[in-house]
N, C-alpha and C positions, 0 to 999 in steps of 0.2 A: 650535417656537413653543408656548407654554403659554397656558392661560387666564388672563386678567387676574383679579386677586383679587376685584374687585367691579365689577359693571356695573348701571346703572339709576339711579333717582333717588337723591339724597343721603339719608343716614340720617335717619330721623324717628322719635322715640320713640313716636309715636302709631301707627305701623304695626305690625300683628301680625307676628310672626316665625315662619316655618315652617322647621323643620330636616328635611331628608331624609337619613337615614343609609343610605348606599349609593348608588353611581352606576352601576348596571348597567341591564339591560333593564327591570326593574320601575320604576326611577326615571324612565326615559324615558316609560313609559306614564303614570305619575302626573303628570309635568310637562305632557304633552300634554293630559291630562284637565283639569288646572287651567286651561290656556289656553283650552280649549273651554268650560269652565264660565263664564268671564268674570265671576267674582264680584269681591268687594272685593279689592284688591291689597295687597301687603305685601312683606316681605323673605323671601327664600328662601336658605337656606344648605344646600349639598349637600356632605356629608362623604364622601370616597372616597380611599383610598390607592393603589388599583391603578393600574398604568401603562396599563391598558386601560380607560380611562374610557368609560362608556356601554355597553361590550360585556359586562361581567361575565365570569364563568368560561366560559360555554358558547360565546361568539361571538367569541373571539379569532382572529386569523389562524392558519390551520392548513392541513393537507393538503386538496386538492380533494375527497378521498373522504369527508371529514367533512361530512355534509349535514344540513340540516333535514329533518324527516319530516312536515311539515305543508304542504299546498298554499298558494300565495301568498295566496289569499283569506282564510286564517286567520292571516296573519302581520302584519297591520296593527297599528300601535301606537295606533290611534284607534278608539274605540267607534263602531259604525255606519258605518264607512267601510272596507268590505272590499276596496276597490280601491286603497287607498293604496300598499301595497307593490307591487302589480302595476304601478301607474303609475310607481313608482320604477324597477322593472326595465325597463319600456319605454324610459325615458329612457336607462338604462345600455346597453340593447341597441343604441342608435344608434352606440355606439363599437365594435360588433362583439364578438367573443368567443363562447365556448360558451354555449348556452342552458340546459344542464343539464336537459334534458327527459327524463324516464324513458321509455325505448322501449317498456315494457310497458303503461303506463297513460296516457302523455301528459302527466303532471303535472310541473311544474318543481320539483325539489327542489334548491335552490341550496346551495352550500357555506356552512357556518355562518359562516365568516369574511366572506363577502359579505353575509350578513344583518347581521353586526356593522357593516359599512360603512353599511348603511341606518340602523342604530340611531344611529351617530355623526352622520350627516347630519340625522337626525330631531331629535336632541337640539340640534344647533346651530340648526336652524330654529325649534324651539319656544322655546328660550331667547330668540331674537330677538323672537318674538311676545310672550313674557311681558314683556320689557323695554318693548316698544312699548305694551303695555297699562298699564304703570306699575309693574311689579314691580321690586324691587331684588334682584339675583341675585349670589350669591357661591359660588364653588367652593373648598372648603377641603380641602387634601390631607392630612388627618389623620383618625385613627380616633376614634370616640366611645367612651369607656370607661365612662361612667356618665351616668345621667339621674335627677335627684332633684327633688322639688317645690321650687318657688321662687315663693312667693306663689301667684297663680293660674296660673302657668306652670311652666316647667321650667328647671333649670340643667344644662347639659351640660358635661362635662369630657372633654377629648381625651387621647390617649395622650401628648401633649407637655405636659400639665398646664394647657393654656389652658381658660378657662371662657367659655361663651356662654349667653345667655338665649334661650329659645324659648317661644312661646305654644302651639305644636303641633309634634309630632314624628311623622313617618311612617317606620317601620322597613322598609327595603328591603334587608335584609342578604344576600339570596340564599341559595344552598345551600352546604352545607359540602363537604368532600372525601370521597371514598369511605372506608368503614370498612375497616381492616386486620383482617379477620375472623380470620385465622389467625396474627397476630402475626409477620409476616415483615419488618417494617420494619427497615432496616439491613442486611439480608442482600444480598450482592452478586448482582446480576441481578434483584432485585425492584423493580418499578416501582409505587410506591404510588399515584401520580397520573398516569394515562396522557396527559392533555392538557397541552400541545399535542403531538399525535402527530408533528408535523414535527420536534420535538426528541427526544422519548423513543425513537422508532423508529430514529433515526440511530445510537443506541448499540448496536443489536442485531446480532449476528452473523447474516448472511443464511442461514447453514446451521444455525443453532441450533434446538433444539426449544423451542417456545413453549407455555406454558400461559396461557390467559386465564381468570381466575376471574370468572365472571358471564356470563349468557347474554342480557342486556338490550341496549338500544341502544348502550351504551358498549362492550360486548363486540363487537358487530357492527362498530362503528367501528374497533376495534383490528385485527380480522381483515381488514377491507377495506383498512386502511392498510398492513398487512404485505403483502397480496397486490399492492397498487398499487406497492409498492417492489420487487416481484420476489422476495419471500422464498421460499427454497427448502426450508427445514426444515419439519418437521411442526408443525402448529398444532392445539392442542386447546382447545376451549371447555368448561370444567367448571363445573357449578353443582349446587346441591342438587336443584333442580326440573327442570332441563333445558328449561324453558319459554322458547322464543324469542318475540320480539314477533310478533304476527300480521302479515300482509302486507296493505298497503293495496290495495283493489280500484280498478278504473277508476271515475272519478266518473260519476254519472248524475244527471239532474234529478229531485229528489224533495223535496217540501216537507212538513215535519212538521205534523201537524194536531192531535195530542193531547198528545204528550210534549214539551211546549215549556217553556222557562224561564218564560214568562209564566203558564202554568197553575199552576206550583208557587209562583211569587212571589205569585200571588193567594191561595193557601192560606196562605202565611206572613203576608200582610197582614191576613188575618182572624184571626190568632193561633191557627190550627189546627195539628194535627200529622197525620202520615200514617204508615201502617204499610207494611212491605215488600210485603205482599200487595196493598195498595191501589195501590202503585207498579206492581206487575206487571200489575194490571188495566188501568191506563192504557196501559202498554206493549202489552198484548194488543190493545187497541182500535186502537193505531197499526199494529200488524202486520196486524190483520184488514183494515183499509182498504187496506193494500198487497198483500193477498193472500198473506201470508207466514205461516209456522208459527213462532211464538215459541219453543215448547218445543224444536223441532229446532235452532233457531239457538243457544239457550242451551246445549243439549247439545254443539253443535259447539265452543263456547267452552270449556266446562268440561272436556271430554275432553282438551283440550290438556295438562292436568295429569297425565294418565296415558298419553297417546299417545306413541309413540316419536318423539323430536324431529325426526329427518330425514324420517320418513314424514309428519309433520304439515306440515313445511316444504314438502315436495314437493306435497302436496295443496293447500296455500294458494297456491302459485305457479300451479298449474294452474287455480285458481278466480279469478284476477285479473279475467277477463272474464265471470264468471258472471252469468247473467240474474237470479238471485235477489238481492233487495235487503235481505234480513234482516240480514246482517252489516253492510251499509252503514248501515242504520238504527241499529244498535247503536253503530257507530263514530262516528256523528254525535251521538246523543242522550246517550251517556255523558259525553263532555267538555262538551257544550253545556248540558245540563240537569242533569247530575250535581251540580254545585256548589249548585244550588237545591233539589234533592231531599234531599241529605245532611243539612242541619240540621233537616229535618222528621221524620227517622226517630227511633224510640226508641233510647236508648243501647245497649241489649243487642243490637239488630239491627245497629247500626253495628259493634260489636265483633265480632259473628259474621261479618259480611261481610269485615272485614279479616283475621280469623283464618283463614277458610276459602277466600276467593276473591280475595285481594289481587292475586296474580300474574295471575289471569285478567282482572281489571278493568284492570290496567296493560297487559296484552297487547292488550286491545281499544282503549283510548284512546291508546296510543302505538305504532301499527303502523309497520313499516319499509317503505320504498319497495320496489316489486317488483324493481327492478334489483339492489338490495342482496341480497334473498333469492335471486335467480337466481345471483348471484355466489357466495353461500355454497354453493348446491347444486353449482355447477361445481367448487368447491374440494373438496367432499366426494367427488364422483364421480372426481376426479383423485387421491384419497387424500392430499390435502394438508391436509385439515381433518377433525377428528373432534369430534363434539358428544357430551359425556358428562354424564349425569345421575347423581344420587345421591352427589355429592361429600361426603366426610366430613372430610378433613384435608389439610393442606399444611404441609410443614416443610423447612428447609434440609437437604440431604444432606451426610454427612460428607466425601464425596469432591468436593464442590462441586455447584452446581446445587440442584435441589429434587426432592422426591418428593411426589406428590399421590395421594390414595387414595379409592376408593369402598369399598363393602362387600366386594367380591371382586377388585379389581384395583388395582395400584399403577402409576402413570405417572411418568416422569422428565421434567424440563424444565431447560433451561439458563437460561431467563428466564421470569419470572412477571409478568404484567400484572394489576394489581388493577382489574378492571372491574365491581366490585360497585356497583350503582346506589346513589347517595346517598339514604338514607332521607329522605322528605319531612318527617319529624318531627324531624330532627336539627338542632340549633342549631349553626351554624358556630362553630368553636373561637374565632375572633377576636371573635365577637359575644357570647360567653358572659359576660364581665365586665359588659357593658352590660345584658344580660338579667337577670343576677343583681341588679344595682343597681335595676332597675325593679321586680323582684319584692320585694326587701327594702324598698323604699320604699313598698310598698303600691299601686303604680301598675299592676301587672299580676299575673297569676296563671298559673302553669304548668298546662298541660292534661295529664291523665294519658296521652293518646295522643301527646303531644309538642307542642312549640311553646307558644303562649300562648292563653288564652281570648280570643276576640273576639266582638263582636256581629255576627251574620250580615249584617244590612242595611247596616251602616256600616263594619265592620272596626275599630271602636274596641276597644282593649284593655278587658277587663272584669274586675272583681273581685266574686265572688259575684253574677254576672249583671248588674252595673251598670258602665257606662263613662262617664267624664266628658268624653271627647273630646279629652283632651290628647295621647294617643298612639294611633296607628293602626298596623296591621301589614299589609303587602302581600307576598304570597308565602308561602313555606313556614312562616314563623312562625305562620301561621293554620291550619296543617294539622290541628291537633287538632279544632278546631271545624268547619272547612270540609274540602273534598276537592278534588282536582285543582287545587291551588294553584300548580302549577309551569308549566303550559302558557301560551303567550302569550295565547290567548283569555281564559283565566281571569284573568291579570294585567290585561288591558284592562278586563274587566268590573268587577273589584274596584277598580281605579284610579278608574273613573268613580264608583263608590259613595263612595269616600273623598273625591274632589274635591267631590262634591255635599254631603257631610256637613260638610266644612271650610267651604264657602261658607255653609251654613246657620248653622254655629256663629259664624262671623265676623259675619254679618249680625245675628244675635241679640245679639251683643255691642255692636252699634251702631257698628261700625267700618266705615264706608263712605267710602272715600277718593277723592281726585281722581285722574284718569287723564291729567293733562296730559302731553303727550309730552315725553320727554327722550331725545334721540337722540345716538348716538356711534358712530364707526366701530368695528366689532366684529371683532377679529382672532381669529376662532374657529380654534383649532389643537388638535391632540391633545395632551393633557397628557403631559409627559415622565415 
């Protein structure tokens, strides 16, 4: 069963039209924020071509080993309701089945496909709410190729050549695919896109030697997927840095007092800036209240860039139950307050942080579950997995397979999995024509660090610092201006900002419309 083309009140030219380009997790967060805002209603058109509507690339059905890495209280699609996903899990638990509780820390890290189920059900529920409020909703299974000015609004053209009018557009185009760093595409045995692992791993000889390029969470997924399928051949994770994600520690009750989003939002509201040294001073006050040593914790994080990978992994697994809360504070404040700190910093300090410590920052804010880390160590100790740093090159071998090299060693592989993390600043290939049209029309401006310039408070696209509110960006398209644009908590925060701005814009335009109920049976089904 597929979605009906349009649901809600009949078309009315007085209604403001909102176009949402993309139908993944960020779109679900945005739609929920709009329903919560309960502002003036209008028409919503959602453009998405994927067969996995609402799930996006990350949350399609896949192997059970492909897990989320955030506790349930950080996986709600609704701002201010941290129990929403947990409540959904509780209802699901009544049907039995595994709880997916990590034995080392007690946190539930559910399969990403299961979280995708939650997204689908959340989308169905929020669309019903929007229609009840008076919105007119349409899901259009086409891509948007261009957006150009059309009077006070925008004209959208799809890949099929159809044209639509919109007063406002929110870009929810998601992330692109991994970069083929070494130009291996087309070579037999090279897997450019590892997901879904249920499909790509099925093609692998269980006795073959495997090279996984990349040591981030995607690389960990590939290794765990191979191990879960009983792979017998040697597996190597190779990367330039060899930096694995940090290991999430057992949760403890701790409340931030100084380094909070509210503190930095107040600075932004006053129109002030802040330096990195001033940020560290606030962090030092937080650590002092907790009785922790900030310098020692920062050194622990930064030495990961020079520490032998397996030794670091072994140490972090041993510290899951550590009584020290320093690392836990960092793992909380970096993703929670980082997006609010980032726009306040001088540009030269932002560039320096990205240049010198990007991997360390990602390791802190994107830790892996302890059970995943323990499994990696088990494979290392059984001589089934090797973690290699200093990778320099990879190329097809004349006799078949591949050779991968560091400064002093060459390795052979039968299969190569491209697990390079998708850069947050990379515009998806399918979205590039749309972004080009927006920039060429003077509606947006590319950011030198990637993506597009946006206003921090509203996520409006800006040109020379000014945005008229016709286009907003949610997710990685805003990564040049913002930071941590890809995690669900960040999507929820920014979706709330966008919904508030759209409500304000629509109200200012004087478009306040009736919410007379218009009800119809809703055959919500996954789109084919």
